N, C-alpha and C positions, 0 to 999 in steps of 0.2 A: 332278124330273129333266128336264133340257133335251133337246130333240130336235135332231138334226142340222139345221143351216141356220136355226135360229130364234134370234134375238137377243132375249132377254127384257128386258134393261135398256136397250134403245136409246131414244134421245130421239126423240119423235114429230116427223115432218116439219113439222107445223104450228108447233111450238115453235121449230124452227130457222129456218124462214122468217119467223116473227114477229120473232125477234131480229135477223135480217139486215135486214129492212125498217125496224125501229125505228132501227137503227144508220145506215142510209143516209139516212133522213129526218132524223135528228138532225144529221148532217153537213150536209145541205142547209139546214136551219134555221140552223145556225151561219154558213154562208156567206151566207145571206140577211141576217142581222143585221149582218155585216161590210159587206155591200154597202150597207145602209141608212146606216151610219155614213159610208162613203166617199162616197156620193152626197150626203149632207148636207154634208160638208166641201167637196165640189166646188161645191155650190150657194152656200155661204158665200163661197168665194173668187171665184166668178163674180159674185155680187152686189156684192162689195167692188170688183171691177175695173170693174163697170158693163157688162160684156159680155152683151148680151141673148141672143146665140146660145148661149153657154156656160150661161146660166141655163136656157134651154129644154132643153138636153141634160141638165142635172142634174135637172130636174123629170121628164123622161122616164125617166131612170135610176131615180129614186125610185119612180115609178109602177110600173115594171116589177118592181122589187125587192119592193115591197109586194104586188103581184099574185102573184109567185112564193111569197112567204111564206104568203099565204092558201091557195094551192094545196097547199103542203107540209103546212100544218096540216089541210086537208081530207083529204089522203091519210093522215095519221096517224090521224085519226078513223076513216076507212074501214078501215084496217088493224086498229085496236083492235076495231071492231065485228065484223069478219070473224073475227078471232082468237078472240073470245069464243064464236063459233058452234062453232068446232072444238076449243077447249081445254076 
């Protein structure tokens, strides 16, 4: 018998937050992979044209993208570890 104001079959908040974080981090990872491809293409075109300044910009883009992907992967690991504590 259910009491007034009590939801017996509600999804726990930890499950909802875990799902939301995984979704956000997956999108960020996908954007990171696309950015790696685009910066690689930029580097190839800059190298072909011989423009040193564009090559430097493309290298910085690649470094920033890889750093971002590492941070996203670290965040995913942290989310999984914290989720295991609460689920």
